[in-house]
N, C-alpha and C positions, 0 to 999 in steps of 0.2 A: 430526580431530574432525568431527562432523556439526553444521552450522550452519543453523538455521532462520531464514527471513526472511519477514516479512509482505510484502504486495504493495502495496495501496493506501496512498498517502501515506508509504510507507517506501522501496520501490524506485521507484514511479511518482510523479512530481510532476505535479499537475494544474493548476498555475498558468496555463500557456499555454492549455490546453484550456478552462478556465473562461472566460478572457477572450475567446477566439474564439467559443465557443458562445453566450456572453451577447450578443455583438454580432449573431450570426445570429438568435437567437430572441426578443430583447426590444428594445424602444425604451427606452433608458436615458438619464438626464441625462448630458451630456457630462462633467461633473465628478465623476461617481460612479466610484470605483475599481472596477475589474473583478476583485475578489477574492471568494473563496467566502463569507466571513462578511459582507462588505458587501452582496453580492448577496442572500444569504439574508435579512438583516435588512430590506433595502429591499422585497423582495417580501412578506415577512410583514407589515410595517407598512402596506402597501397592500392587505392582505387577499387576497393572491395566493398563499397557502400551497400550493394544488394545483399551481400553476405551478412552484414551487420543487421540489416532490416529483417532478414529471415531468421537470424539468431534470436532476435527479440520474440518472434513468434514461437520459437522452441522454448524460450525461457518462461514465457507466461502461459504456455500450454503444458506439454508433458514435462518440461523442466521444473515445474512447480513441485514435483515430488522431492526435489533436493532442497527446496527453500525451507527456512525455519522461522519461527516467530522471533521478533526482536527480544533481546534480553529484557526481562522484567515485564513483558507485555501480558503474558498469561496471568501471572500473579496479580498484576495491577487490575486487570479486567475482572478477575474473580473477587478482588477486594471491593471494587466499585459495585458489583452486583450484590455482594453481601451487605453493603451499606444501603441497598434499596434502589440504586439507580438502574435505569434501563439502558442497555447498550444496543446500538444499531450500526451495522456496517453500511456505508453509502460510498460507493466507489464508481469511477468511470474508467473503462477500458474497452477497446474495440472488441466485437464479438469474434471476428476472424482476423488473422494476421494480414499485414499488408503485403507480405511476400512469403513464399514457402508453402508447406502443406496447410490446408484449411482447418486447423485445429479449432475447436470451440473453446475460446479463451474464457468465456463465462462459466462453462461447465467445469473447466479446470479450476477456476477460482472457488466454485461451490464445493468441489471435491476436497480442496484444501481446507475449507472451512469445516467440513464434516470431520476430516481426519485429525486436524490439529486444534480445533476450537470446540466444536460441539462434543467431541470425545472428552473434553475437559469440563463439560457442563456449561459452556458458553453458547449463546445465540440459539437456544432451543435444542431439541433432540436432533440426532443425525437425520439429514434429509429435509428438515424444516427450513424453508426459505423466507419466512416472514420477518426475520431480523437481519437479513443481508440483501442489499440491493446493488446490483451491478448494472450500471447504465452505460450507454455508448458515448455520450457527449458530456462536456463540462456543464452545458446549460441544463441538461437533464439532471445532473448530479446536484446542482445548486437548487433547482426546483424541488427536488426530493427533500433536501435539507429544510427548505421552507415549508413544504407540505406537511412534514412530520413534526414541525415545531421543535426542532432540536435546540436544546439549551446551550450545549457546548459542542464544538466540532473540532476534532484533531486531524491535521493533515500535514504532509511534508512539503506541500507546494504552496508557496506564497501567492502564486497566480490564482489559486482557488480562494484562499482566505481573503485576499485583497481585491477580489473581483467586484466591480460596481454593483452587480446584482446579488452579492452575498447578503442573506437576510439580516436586517438590522437587529432582530431579536435574538440572534444566535451569537454566542461568544466564541470567536475564533481562537485556536491555539495552534501554533506552529511547532512541529516536532523537527528539530534541526540540531544535529551534533556539531555543525560547522557554523560558528557565529558569523563568519564572513560570507555565508552562502548567498545572501540576498540583502536587499535594502528594506526588507519587510520590518516594519516598526511595531507591529502588534505583539501581543503576548506570545511567549515561546517557552518551550522546555527543551532540554538537551537529551533527556532519556525518559523512558516510561515511568520509572520510579518517582518522577517529579509530578506526574499528572494528578494523582489523588490529593497530595498536599496542596497543589495549586487550586484545585476546585474547592477544597475545604476552606481555603483562605478567603474565598470570594464572598 
């Protein structure tokens, strides 16, 4: 089968990157948790929304050097490939940040794929882009899922999997460690290690 995978917050975990970048870029209260939502709310409450927007450009650009794969992601993808399944990354992110330096966010993502995934035998050889697609809009992302006839698609965003245009022939799977995160009623897993057993059970 052909299995499509989202990239940001599905394959890539930004917890460590957010904590490190926050320390580098901001003076924060010592007791403030260095998490995405806490940092966002802190900056917004202080009237520093532009800094939050620029921070995201740093995070998804050069800050990707600090990001790590989610626990179990590499092993699960290797097991899926060993079982004969084809893996494709289909993600959407803007090419340039909305504020701050004009980093190429697609190039940053491809660099991360090369160093963290292709170096482990996933998604072709280093530099090969035929199994990783980075689109700018949600509509382009869903069209690519449809165009490639994806059998299963894993994403952390209910808005993608539940979109009216999401292809009927593709089985959506939500990756969510927080059961109360949304009202999404479709199939879901809470961690990567559940993906292969889920697919085998279908």
